[in-house]
C-alpha positions, -999 to 999 in steps of 0.1 A, spaced: -797 448 -392 -765 468 -388 -760 502 -403 -734 488 -427 -758 461 -439 -786 486 -442 -765 509 -463 -754 481 -486 -789 468 -492 -803 503 -498 -775 510 -522 -782 478 -543 -820 483 -542 -816 519 -552 -798 511 -585 -817 520 -617 -826 485 -629 -826 465 -597 -864 464 -594 -868 454 -631 -845 424 -625 -864 415 -593 -898 418 -611 -886 395 -638 -874 369 -612 -907 372 -593 -927 364 -625 -905 338 -640 -886 319 -612 -852 305 -619 -834 324 -647 -799 328 -662 -781 361 -665 -785 361 -703 -823 356 -700 -826 384 -675 -804 407 -696 -826 401 -727 -859 408 -710 -846 438 -690 -827 454 -719 -794 451 -702 -759 439 -712 -753 404 -699 -724 416 -678 -746 443 -662 -774 418 -655 -749 394 -640 -736 421 -617 -772 430 -605 -780 393 -598 -747 388 -580 -753 418 -558 -789 408 -551 -776 374 -541 -749 390 -519 -774 409 -499 -796 378 -495 -826 387 -517 -821 360 -543 -811 323 -543 -786 309 -567 -779 274 -581 -758 259 -608 -778 248 -638 -770 232 -671 -765 253 -702 -760 241 -738 -723 236 -735 -714 243 -698 -728 249 -664 -744 282 -657 -756 300 -626 -793 306 -623 -811 329 -599 -845 331 -582 -862 357 -560 -860 344 -524 -891 361 -510 -915 385 -527 -918 405 -495 -888 427 -489 -882 447 -457 -854 469 -446 -854 473 -408 -829 490 -386 -831 500 -349 -815 534 -343 -827 538 -307 -792 529 -295 -774 554 -317 -754 580 -298 -774 612 -296 -761 643 -313 -746 668 -288 -758 704 -291 -733 733 -291 -746 743 -256 -740 708 -242 -706 706 -257 -695 740 -242 -709 731 -208 -691 698 -207 -659 716 -218 -661 741 -190 -672 715 -164 -641 693 -172 -618 723 -172 -632 734 -138 -629 699 -122 -594 695 -136 -582 728 -123 -599 724 -90 -581 690 -85 -547 706 -94 -554 734 -70 -562 711 -42 -530 690 -49 -510 722 -50 -523 740 -20 -537 711 0 -572 727 0 -597 742 -23 -611 778 -21 -643 783 -2 -668 755 -6 -658 747 -42 -664 710 -51 -660 690 -83 -691 693 -105 -708 660 -116 -723 656 -151 -755 675 -158 -788 659 -167 -802 692 -181 -784 720 -200 -792 756 -201 -775 790 -207 -775 799 -170 -756 767 -162 -730 777 -188 -727 811 -173 -723 798 -138 -695 774 -149 -676 803 -166 -680 824 -135 -667 796 -113 -637 790 -135 -628 827 -135 -632 828 -97 -609 798 -93 -583 812 -117 -583 846 -100 -581 829 -65 -549 811 -76 -534 842 -91 -539 861 -58 -520 833 -39 -492 825 -63 -491 852 -90 -499 852 -127 -471 831 -142 -474 801 -118 -512 803 -121 -509 802 -159 -486 772 -157 -510 755 -133 -539 761 -157 -519 747 -186 -511 715 -167 -546 711 -155 -565 721 -187 -543 714 -217 -555 678 -220 -592 688 -220 -586 716 -246 -572 689 -269 -601 666 -261 -626 693 -272 -603 706 -299 -629 710 -327 -655 725 -303 -629 750 -289 -622 763 -324 -658 762 -337 -674 777 -306 -645 800 -295 -648 785 -260 -615 799 -247 -627 834 -256 -650 833 -226 -620 831 -202 -594 858 -194 -568 857 -221 -540 862 -197 -547 827 -185 -556 810 -217 -532 825 -243 -508 796 -238 -533 768 -241 -526 754 -276 -554 745 -299 -541 724 -328 
């Protein structure tokens, strides 16, 4: 079942008197709200709400029966065996702080490298875009930071500080906003020279 359906069923089943109502239905079959209320020590409106919710989540059947003066709704437990099952194998995996920071620096590097190539027509040395990692460790993080620093300093030597800062802003601003919460939580920009990153806005 879906996460929403699981939560709804768990919520209804977790209410204080739900099991009492279900036990009564299991023992007695079709019953009116007033009868359930009397035997479970509930107000009739409260019993009606429990029965309606149990019907809503598919655990009891309902039918229209005859009362003394008017038609009434009766309820019966659908199945004495109740199971809640949810497959969470396809849920997105939680990303660790290390993974988040590595992906941040990887995207920054690739973005700046692409802008550098567009600006100069070439990239420094043998620098190439970095594909996603299958494994994450602290040395990978350190290597990425070193590569970013090297690329920033290379550009500054060629075109000066101000143009380099503008190039970094154009190349990296989008990714800073993409990782906005992680940038603030993990102080990611603090790992890079402030002269380059002071103008990158974190909202």
